[in-house]
DSSP file (Angstrom, degrees, kcal/mol; ACC not computed):
  #  RESIDUE AA STRUCTURE BP1 BP2  ACC     N-H-->O    O-->H-N    N-H-->O    O-->H-N    TCO  KAPPA ALPHA  PHI   PSI    X-CA   Y-CA   Z-CA
    1    1 A X     >        0   0    0      0, 0.0     4,-2.3     0, 0.0     5,-0.3   0.000 360.0 360.0 360.0 -47.4    0.0    0.0   -0.1
    2    2 A X  H  >  +     0   0    0      1,-0.2     4,-2.6     2,-0.2     5,-0.2   0.926 360.0  49.3 -56.1 -45.0    2.7    2.5    1.1
    3    3 A X  H  > S+     0   0    0      2,-0.2     4,-1.7     1,-0.2    -1,-0.2   0.904 109.6  50.0 -60.5 -45.9    4.7    1.8   -2.1
    4    4 A X  H  > S+     0   0    0      1,-0.2     4,-0.6     2,-0.2    -1,-0.2   0.940 116.2  40.8 -57.3 -51.7    1.7    2.2   -4.5
    5    5 A X  H >X S+     0   0    0     -4,-2.3     3,-1.5     1,-0.2     4,-1.0   0.931 113.1  54.0 -69.7 -40.0    0.7    5.6   -3.0
    6    6 A X  H 3< S+     0   0    0     -4,-2.6    11,-0.9    -5,-0.3     3,-0.4   0.839  97.8  66.2 -60.1 -35.7    4.4    6.9   -2.6
    7    7 A X  H 3< S+     0   0    0     -4,-1.7    -1,-0.3     1,-0.2    -2,-0.2   0.792 113.2  31.3 -55.2 -30.6    5.1    6.2   -6.3
    8    8 A X  H << S+     0   0    0     -3,-1.5    -1,-0.2    -4,-0.6    -2,-0.2   0.537  99.5 105.0-106.4 -10.7    2.6    8.9   -7.2
    9    9 A X     <> +     0   0    0     -4,-1.0     7,-1.5    -3,-0.4     5,-1.4  -0.503  69.3  14.6 -84.4 145.2    3.1   11.3   -4.2
   10   10 A X  T   5S-     0   0    0      5,-0.2     2,-0.4     3,-0.2     4,-0.1  -0.149  95.5 -44.7  91.6 172.7    5.0   14.5   -4.4
   11   11 A X  T   5S+     0   0    0      1,-0.2     2,-0.2     2,-0.1    -1,-0.1  -0.986 129.3  26.7-135.1 124.5    6.2   16.6   -7.4
   12   12 A X  T > 5S-     0   0    0     -2,-0.4     3,-2.3    -4,-0.1    -1,-0.2   0.591 122.1 -93.2 -68.2 153.3    7.4   15.3   -9.7
   13   13 A X  T 3 5S+     0   0    0      1,-0.3    -5,-0.2    -2,-0.2    -4,-0.2  -0.074 112.3  26.1 -42.3 132.2    5.5   12.1   -8.9
   14   14 A X  T 3><S+     0   0    0     -5,-1.4     4,-2.2    -8,-0.4    -1,-0.3   0.212  81.9 116.8 100.4 -11.7    7.5    9.7   -6.9
   15   15 A X  H <> S+     0   0    0     -3,-2.3     4,-2.5     1,-0.2    -5,-0.2   0.848  74.8  56.6 -63.9 -29.7    9.6   12.4   -5.1
   16   16 A X  H  > S+     0   0    0     -7,-1.5     4,-2.4   -10,-0.3    -1,-0.2   0.972 108.6  46.7 -63.3 -51.9    8.2   11.5   -1.7
   17   17 A X  H  > S+     0   0    0    -11,-0.9     4,-2.8    -8,-0.4     5,-0.2   0.922 111.4  52.0 -55.0 -51.1    9.3    7.8   -2.2
   18   18 A X  H  X S+     0   0    0     -4,-2.2     4,-1.9     1,-0.2    -1,-0.2   0.895 109.3  49.4 -49.6 -47.6   12.7    8.9   -3.3
   19   19 A X  H  < S+     0   0    0     -4,-2.5     4,-0.5     2,-0.2    -1,-0.2   0.871 108.6  51.6 -63.3 -39.6   13.1   11.0   -0.3
   20   20 A X  H ><>S+     0   0    0     -4,-2.4     3,-1.7     1,-0.2     5,-0.8   0.961 112.2  47.1 -58.9 -49.2   12.1    8.3    2.1
   21   21 A X  H ><5S+     0   0    0     -4,-2.8     3,-1.6     1,-0.3    -2,-0.2   0.810 102.6  62.9 -69.4 -25.9   14.6    5.9    0.5
   22   22 A X  T 3<5S+     0   0    0     -4,-1.9    -1,-0.3     1,-0.3    93,-0.2   0.702  91.2  66.6 -71.0 -11.7   17.4    8.4    0.6
   23   23 A X  T < 5S-     0   0    0     -3,-1.7    -1,-0.3    -4,-0.5    95,-0.2   0.535 125.1-102.4 -82.6  -7.3   17.1    8.4    4.4
   24   24 A X  T < 5S+     0   0    0     -3,-1.6     2,-0.3     1,-0.3    -3,-0.2   0.672  86.0 110.7  97.6  16.3   18.4    4.8    4.2
   25   25 A X      < -     0   0    0     -5,-0.8     2,-0.5    -4,-0.0    -1,-0.3  -0.904  63.5-125.7-121.3 153.2   15.0    2.9    4.7
   26   26 A X    >   -     0   0    0     -2,-0.3     3,-3.1     1,-0.1     4,-0.2  -0.831  20.3-131.7 -98.4 134.3   12.8    0.8    2.5
   27   27 A X  G >  S+     0   0    0     -2,-0.5     3,-0.9     1,-0.3    -1,-0.1   0.752 105.4  60.9 -57.1 -26.5    9.2    2.0    2.3
   28   28 A X  G 3  S+     0   0    0      1,-0.2    -1,-0.3   -26,-0.1   -26,-0.0   0.535 104.0  49.8 -74.9  -3.8    8.0   -1.6    2.9
   29   29 A X  G <  S+     0   0    0     -3,-3.1     2,-0.3     2,-0.0    -1,-0.2   0.128 104.3  64.9-123.9  17.9    9.8   -1.7    6.3
   30   30 A X  S <  S-     0   0    0     -3,-0.9     2,-0.4    -4,-0.2   -28,-0.1  -0.932  70.8-127.0-134.0 160.0    8.4    1.6    7.8
   31   31 A X        -     0   0    0     -2,-0.3     2,-0.7     2,-0.0    -3,-0.0  -0.921  21.5-149.2-100.5 136.7    5.1    3.2    8.9
   32   32 A X        +     0   0    0     -2,-0.4     2,-0.4    -5,-0.1    -2,-0.0  -0.915  24.0 171.5-110.9 119.4    4.4    6.5    7.5
   33   33 A X        -     0   0    0     -2,-0.7     2,-0.2    29,-0.0     4,-0.0  -0.983  29.5-133.1-133.7 135.1    2.4    8.7    9.7
   34   34 A X        -     0   0    0     -2,-0.4     3,-0.1     1,-0.2    -2,-0.0  -0.567  19.7-132.6 -74.7 145.5    1.5   12.4    9.5
   35   35 A X  S    S+     0   0    0      1,-0.2     2,-0.7    -2,-0.2    23,-0.2   0.913 101.2  50.2 -67.9 -36.6    2.1   14.4   12.7
   36   36 A X        +     0   0    0      1,-0.1    -1,-0.2    21,-0.1    14,-0.1  -0.905  60.5 176.9-101.9 107.0   -1.4   15.8   12.2
   37   37 A X        +     0   0    0     -2,-0.7     2,-0.7    -3,-0.1    -1,-0.1   0.560  61.2  91.3 -76.6 -13.0   -4.0   13.2   11.5
   38   38 A X  S    S-     0   0    0     11,-0.1     2,-0.1    -3,-0.1    15,-0.1  -0.771  76.3-135.5 -89.4 111.9   -6.7   15.9   11.5
   39   39 A X        -     0   0    0     -2,-0.7     2,-0.3     6,-0.0    -2,-0.1  -0.420  25.0-175.3 -70.1 138.2   -7.4   17.4    8.1
   40   40 A X    >   -     0   0    0     -2,-0.1     3,-1.9     5,-0.0     5,-0.1  -0.976  35.4 -85.8-134.2 146.8   -7.7   21.3    7.9
   41   41 A X  G >  S-     0   0    0     -2,-0.3     3,-1.9     1,-0.3     0, 0.0  -0.181 108.4  -0.9 -56.0 141.8   -8.6   23.6    5.1
   42   42 A X  G 3  S-     0   0    0      1,-0.3    -1,-0.3     2,-0.0     3,-0.1   0.658 115.0 -81.4  55.2  21.6   -5.7   24.5    2.9
   43   43 A X  G <  S+     0   0    0     -3,-1.9     2,-1.7     1,-0.2    -1,-0.3   0.772  79.7 156.9  60.6  26.8   -3.2   22.5    5.0
   44   44 A X    <   -     0   0    0     -3,-1.9     2,-0.7    -4,-0.1    -1,-0.2  -0.544  17.0-179.1 -87.4  80.2   -3.0   25.5    7.6
   45   45 A X        -     0   0    0     -2,-1.7     2,-0.1    -3,-0.1    -6,-0.0  -0.699   5.5-168.8 -86.6 112.3   -1.7   23.6   10.6
   46   46 A X     >  -     0   0    0     -2,-0.7     4,-2.7     1,-0.1     5,-0.3  -0.481  36.8-106.6 -91.5 167.4   -1.3   25.9   13.6
   47   47 A X  H  > S+     0   0    0      1,-0.2     4,-2.9     2,-0.2     5,-0.2   0.880 120.7  55.1 -64.2 -33.0    0.5   24.6   16.7
   48   48 A X  H  > S+     0   0    0      2,-0.2     4,-2.4     1,-0.2    -1,-0.2   0.925 108.6  44.6 -61.2 -43.6   -2.8   24.4   18.5
   49   49 A X  H  > S+     0   0    0      1,-0.2     4,-2.8     2,-0.2     5,-0.3   0.930 114.2  50.2 -72.2 -39.2   -4.3   22.2   15.9
   50   50 A X  H  X S+     0   0    0     -4,-2.7     4,-3.0     1,-0.2     5,-0.2   0.930 112.9  48.5 -68.0 -38.4   -1.0   19.9   15.8
   51   51 A X  H  X S+     0   0    0     -4,-2.9     4,-2.5    -5,-0.3     5,-0.2   0.964 113.1  45.8 -62.3 -46.5   -1.1   19.7   19.7
   52   52 A X  H  X S+     0   0    0     -4,-2.4     4,-2.2     2,-0.2    -2,-0.2   0.926 117.0  44.5 -58.9 -47.4   -4.8   18.8   19.8
   53   53 A X  H  X>S+     0   0    0     -4,-2.8     4,-3.0     1,-0.2     5,-1.1   0.923 110.9  55.2 -64.7 -43.4   -4.3   16.2   17.0
   54   54 A X  I  <>S+     0   0    0     -4,-3.0     5,-2.5    -5,-0.3     6,-0.4   0.940 112.6  40.4 -56.6 -50.6   -1.2   14.9   18.6
   55   55 A X  I  <5S+     0   0    0     -4,-2.5    -1,-0.2    -5,-0.2    -2,-0.2   0.804 120.5  46.0 -75.0 -26.1   -3.0   14.2   22.0
   56   56 A X  I  <5S-     0   0    0     -4,-2.2    -2,-0.2    -5,-0.2    -1,-0.2   0.860 135.6 -10.3 -76.8 -35.4   -6.2   12.8   20.3
   57   57 A X  I  X5S+     0   0    0     -4,-3.0     4,-2.1    -5,-0.2     3,-0.4   0.690 120.9  53.7-133.4 -64.1   -4.6   10.6   17.6
   58   58 A X  I  ><S+     0   0    0     -5,-1.1     4,-2.2     1,-0.3     5,-0.2   0.843 106.2  51.1 -66.5 -37.1   -0.9   10.5   16.9
   59   59 A X  H  ><S+     0   0    0     -5,-2.5     4,-1.4    -6,-0.3    -1,-0.3   0.890 112.4  49.7 -65.3 -35.7    0.6   10.0   20.3
   60   60 A X  H  > S+     0   0    0     -6,-0.4     4,-1.6    -3,-0.4    -2,-0.2   0.861 110.0  50.7 -60.1 -42.5   -1.8    7.0   20.7
   61   61 A X  H  X S+     0   0    0     -4,-2.1     4,-2.4     1,-0.2    -2,-0.2   0.883 109.3  48.4 -64.2 -39.1   -0.8    5.6   17.5
   62   62 A X  H  X>S+     0   0    0     -4,-2.2     4,-2.1     1,-0.2     5,-0.6   0.800 108.9  55.8 -71.8 -29.4    2.9    5.8   18.2
   63   63 A X  H  <5S+     0   0    0     -4,-1.4    -1,-0.2    -5,-0.2    -2,-0.2   0.859 111.2  44.8 -67.8 -33.4    2.2    4.1   21.6
   64   64 A X  H  <5S+     0   0    0     -4,-1.6    -2,-0.2     1,-0.2    -1,-0.2   0.895 116.1  45.6 -74.1 -39.4    0.6    1.2   19.7
   65   65 A X  H  <5S-     0   0    0     -4,-2.4    -2,-0.2    -5,-0.2    -3,-0.2   0.837  87.0-158.0 -70.8 -32.8    3.4    1.0   17.2
   66   66 A X  T  <5 -     0   0    0     -4,-2.1    -3,-0.1    -5,-0.2     2,-0.1   0.968  17.3-165.8  46.7  60.6    6.2    1.2   19.7
   67   67 A X      < -     0   0    0     -5,-0.6     3,-0.1     1,-0.1    -1,-0.1  -0.414  22.4-155.5 -67.7 146.5    8.8    2.5   17.2
   68   68 A X  S    S+     0   0    0      1,-0.3    23,-3.0    22,-0.1     2,-0.4   0.700  82.7  29.0 -91.6 -26.6   12.5    2.4   18.1
   69   69 A X  E     -a   91   0A   0     21,-0.2     2,-0.4     2,-0.0    -1,-0.3  -0.995  60.8-169.6-138.3 135.2   13.3    5.2   15.7
   70   70 A X  E     -a   92   0A   0     21,-3.1    23,-2.4    -2,-0.4     2,-0.6  -0.987   7.9-160.5-119.9 136.0   11.4    8.2   14.2
   71   71 A X  E     -a   93   0A   0     -2,-0.4     2,-0.5    21,-0.2    23,-0.2  -0.960  17.0-149.2-112.3 109.2   12.8   10.1   11.3
   72   72 A X  E     -a   94   0A   0     21,-2.9    23,-3.4    -2,-0.6     2,-1.8  -0.672  12.2-131.4 -78.8 125.2   11.0   13.4   11.4
   73   73 A X  E    S-a   95   0A   0     -2,-0.5     4,-0.2    21,-0.2    23,-0.2  -0.600  73.7 -10.9 -86.3  86.9   10.6   14.9    7.9
   74   74 A X  S  > S-     0   0    0     -2,-1.8     4,-2.5    21,-1.1     3,-0.2  -0.113  84.6 -78.9 111.3 159.8   11.7   18.3    8.4
   75   75 A X  H  > S+     0   0    0      1,-0.2     4,-2.7     2,-0.2     5,-0.3   0.828 119.6  59.0 -66.2 -34.4   12.6   20.8   11.3
   76   76 A X  H  > S+     0   0    0      2,-0.2     4,-2.0     1,-0.2    -1,-0.2   0.938 112.4  38.5 -58.4 -46.6    9.0   21.7   12.1
   77   77 A X  H  > S+     0   0    0     -4,-0.2     4,-2.5     2,-0.2    -2,-0.2   0.925 116.3  52.9 -70.8 -41.0    8.0   18.1   12.9
   78   78 A X  H  X S+     0   0    0     -4,-2.5     4,-1.6     1,-0.2    -2,-0.2   0.928 111.7  44.2 -63.2 -43.1   11.3   17.4   14.5
   79   79 A X  H  X S+     0   0    0     -4,-2.7     4,-1.8     1,-0.2    -1,-0.2   0.856 112.4  53.8 -69.3 -34.9   11.0   20.5   16.9
   80   80 A X  H  X S+     0   0    0     -4,-2.0     4,-1.2    -5,-0.3    -1,-0.2   0.898 109.9  47.7 -66.8 -37.2    7.4   19.6   17.6
   81   81 A X  H  < S+     0   0    0     -4,-2.5     5,-0.2     1,-0.2    -2,-0.2   0.817 109.5  52.3 -70.8 -28.6    8.4   16.1   18.6
   82   82 A X  H  < S+     0   0    0     -4,-1.6    -1,-0.2    -5,-0.2    -2,-0.2   0.862 109.0  49.9 -71.2 -38.5   11.1   17.3   20.7
   83   83 A X  H  < S+     0   0    0     -4,-1.8    -2,-0.2    -5,-0.2    -1,-0.2   0.750 106.7  70.2 -70.0 -27.8    8.7   19.6   22.6
   84   84 A X  S  < S-     0   0    0     -4,-1.2     2,-1.8    -5,-0.1   -33,-0.0  -0.380 101.4 -81.7 -98.4 171.5    6.1   16.9   23.3
   85   85 A X        +     0   0    0     -2,-0.1     2,-0.5     3,-0.0    -3,-0.1  -0.486  59.7 165.3 -77.1  85.6    5.8   13.8   25.4
   86   86 A X        -     0   0    0     -2,-1.8     6,-0.1    -5,-0.2     4,-0.0  -0.872  47.4-100.6-103.3 129.8    7.8   11.4   23.1
   87   87 A X    >   -     0   0    0     -2,-0.5     3,-1.8     1,-0.2    -1,-0.0  -0.233  26.0-133.3 -47.0 131.1    8.8    8.1   24.8
   88   88 A X  T 3  S+     0   0    0      1,-0.3    -1,-0.2     3,-0.0    -2,-0.0   0.756 101.9  66.4 -62.7 -27.1   12.5    8.3   25.8
   89   89 A X  T 3  S+     0   0    0      2,-0.1     2,-0.5   -20,-0.0    -1,-0.3   0.534  84.8  91.6 -74.9  -5.5   13.3    4.8   24.4
   90   90 A X  S <  S-     0   0    0     -3,-1.8     2,-0.5   -21,-0.1   -21,-0.2  -0.808  75.3-137.1 -94.9 126.7   12.5    6.2   20.9
   91   91 A X  E     -a   69   0A   0    -23,-3.0   -21,-3.1    -2,-0.5     2,-0.5  -0.717  20.0-155.9 -74.8 121.8   15.5    7.6   18.9
   92   92 A X  E     -a   70   0A   0     -2,-0.5     2,-0.4   -23,-0.2   -21,-0.2  -0.915  14.6-179.7-108.0 126.6   14.3   10.8   17.2
   93   93 A X  E     -a   71   0A   0    -23,-2.4   -21,-2.9    -2,-0.5     2,-0.7  -0.967  25.9-129.2-124.5 138.6   16.3   12.0   14.1
   94   94 A X  E     +a   72   0A   0     -2,-0.4   -21,-0.2   -23,-0.2     2,-0.1  -0.816  36.3 174.3 -91.9 116.5   15.7   15.0   11.9
   95   95 A X  E     -a   73   0A   0    -23,-3.4   -21,-1.1    -2,-0.7     2,-0.3  -0.270  34.9 -77.8-105.1-167.7   15.4   14.1    8.3
   96   96 A X        -     0   0    0    -23,-0.2     2,-0.3   -77,-0.2    -1,-0.1  -0.742  35.5-130.6 -93.2 139.9   14.6   16.0    5.1
   97   97 A X    >   -     0   0    0     -2,-0.3     3,-1.7   -24,-0.2   -23,-0.1  -0.667  23.7-122.3 -78.6 145.3   11.0   16.9    4.1
   98   98 A X  T 3  S+     0   0    0      1,-0.3   -87,-0.1    -2,-0.3    -1,-0.1   0.716 113.6  45.3 -61.8 -21.5   10.2   15.8    0.5
   99   99 A X  T 3  S+     0   0    0    -89,-0.1    -1,-0.3   -83,-0.0   -83,-0.0   0.108  83.7 143.7-107.3  23.3    9.4   19.4   -0.4
  100  100 A X    <   -     0   0    0     -3,-1.7    -4,-0.0     1,-0.1     7,-0.0  -0.292  40.5-156.8 -69.1 142.4   12.4   20.9    1.4
  101  101 A X        +     0   0    0      2,-0.0    -1,-0.1     3,-0.0     3,-0.1   0.139  50.5 126.4-109.8  19.7   14.0   24.0   -0.3
  102  102 A X  S    S-     0   0    0      1,-0.1    -6,-0.0     2,-0.1     0, 0.0  -0.246  72.1 -83.9 -64.1 163.3   17.4   23.5    1.3
  103  103 A X     >  -     0   0    0      1,-0.1     4,-2.5     4,-0.0     5,-0.2  -0.300  35.2-115.9 -63.3 154.9   20.5   23.3   -0.8
  104  104 A X  H  > S+     0   0    0      1,-0.2     4,-2.6     2,-0.2     5,-0.2   0.881 116.9  55.8 -58.8 -43.1   21.4   20.0   -2.3
  105  105 A X  H  > S+     0   0    0      2,-0.2     4,-1.9     1,-0.2    -1,-0.2   0.856 108.4  45.7 -57.8 -40.8   24.5   20.0   -0.3
  106  106 A X  H  > S+     0   0    0      2,-0.2     4,-2.5     1,-0.2    -2,-0.2   0.905 113.1  50.0 -74.8 -37.2   22.6   20.4    3.0
  107  107 A X  H  X S+     0   0    0     -4,-2.5     4,-2.8     2,-0.2    -2,-0.2   0.925 111.3  50.6 -63.6 -42.3   20.1   17.7    2.0
  108  108 A X  H  X S+     0   0    0     -4,-2.6     4,-2.6     2,-0.2    -1,-0.2   0.903 109.8  48.7 -55.4 -44.7   23.0   15.4    1.1
  109  109 A X  H  X S+     0   0    0     -4,-1.9     4,-2.5     1,-0.2     5,-0.2   0.955 113.2  48.7 -65.8 -50.1   24.6   16.1    4.5
  110  110 A X  H  X S+     0   0    0     -4,-2.5     4,-3.1     1,-0.2    -2,-0.2   0.924 112.2  48.0 -52.4 -49.8   21.2   15.3    6.3
  111  111 A X  H  X S+     0   0    0     -4,-2.8     4,-3.2     1,-0.2     5,-0.2   0.944 111.0  50.5 -61.8 -43.5   20.6   12.1    4.4
  112  112 A X  H  X S+     0   0    0     -4,-2.6     4,-1.8     1,-0.2    -1,-0.2   0.902 113.5  46.2 -59.8 -40.3   24.2   10.8    5.0
  113  113 A X  H  X S+     0   0    0     -4,-2.5     4,-2.0     2,-0.2     5,-0.2   0.944 113.7  47.4 -63.0 -48.2   23.7   11.6    8.8
  114  114 A X  H  X S+     0   0    0     -4,-3.1     4,-3.0    -5,-0.2    -2,-0.2   0.930 110.2  52.9 -60.3 -45.5   20.3   10.0    8.9
  115  115 A X  H  X S+     0   0    0     -4,-3.2     4,-2.7     1,-0.2    -1,-0.2   0.907 110.5  48.9 -53.0 -43.5   21.6    6.8    7.0
  116  116 A X  H  X S+     0   0    0     -4,-1.8     4,-1.9    -5,-0.2    -1,-0.2   0.865 112.4  45.3 -73.1 -33.7   24.4    6.4    9.5
  117  117 A X  H  X S+     0   0    0     -4,-2.0     4,-2.5     2,-0.2    -1,-0.2   0.893 112.5  53.4 -76.1 -36.0   22.1    6.8   12.6
  118  118 A X  H  X S+     0   0    0     -4,-3.0     4,-1.5    -5,-0.2     5,-0.2   0.958 108.9  48.8 -60.7 -48.3   19.5    4.3   10.9
  119  119 A X  H  X S+     0   0    0     -4,-2.7     4,-1.0     1,-0.2     3,-0.4   0.917 111.7  49.5 -57.1 -43.1   22.3    1.7   10.4
  120  120 A X  H  < S+     0   0    0     -4,-1.9     3,-0.3     1,-0.2    -1,-0.2   0.889 109.4  52.0 -61.4 -40.5   23.4    2.1   14.0
  121  121 A X  H  < S+     0   0    0     -4,-2.5    -1,-0.2     1,-0.2    -2,-0.2   0.715 112.7  43.8 -75.3 -21.4   19.9    1.7   15.3
  122  122 A X  H  <        0   0    0     -4,-1.5    -1,-0.2    -3,-0.4    -2,-0.2   0.542 360.0 360.0 -95.3 -10.6   19.3   -1.5   13.5
  123  123 A X     <        0   0    0     -4,-1.0    -1,-0.2    -3,-0.3    -2,-0.1   0.434 360.0 360.0 -68.3 360.0   22.6   -3.0   14.3
């Protein structure tokens, strides 16, 4: 399911899947979860909306999945997770968002760092 959706997601189509795999993980081996499970008009997610949705849905989902590692796609999600009640046994890594406008060199550096941390966490 993830693979089929991700092949069409992003612009150009498939960019999302490419971004996920550049982090050093295979789409069939991970759970993809939006921080905010609650849809809002025009994707205008405020901190209040994200916090409410976190408490209602996302936090419970993570408790059920019991991940050892979370790759937060982008600084906004990474910062949010650092500020909220994330289980201390979970390794949190800041990754690249598929629509990031950072330089290619910066993205390459982040991908390299994440791949290294992913390899360490599964060893």
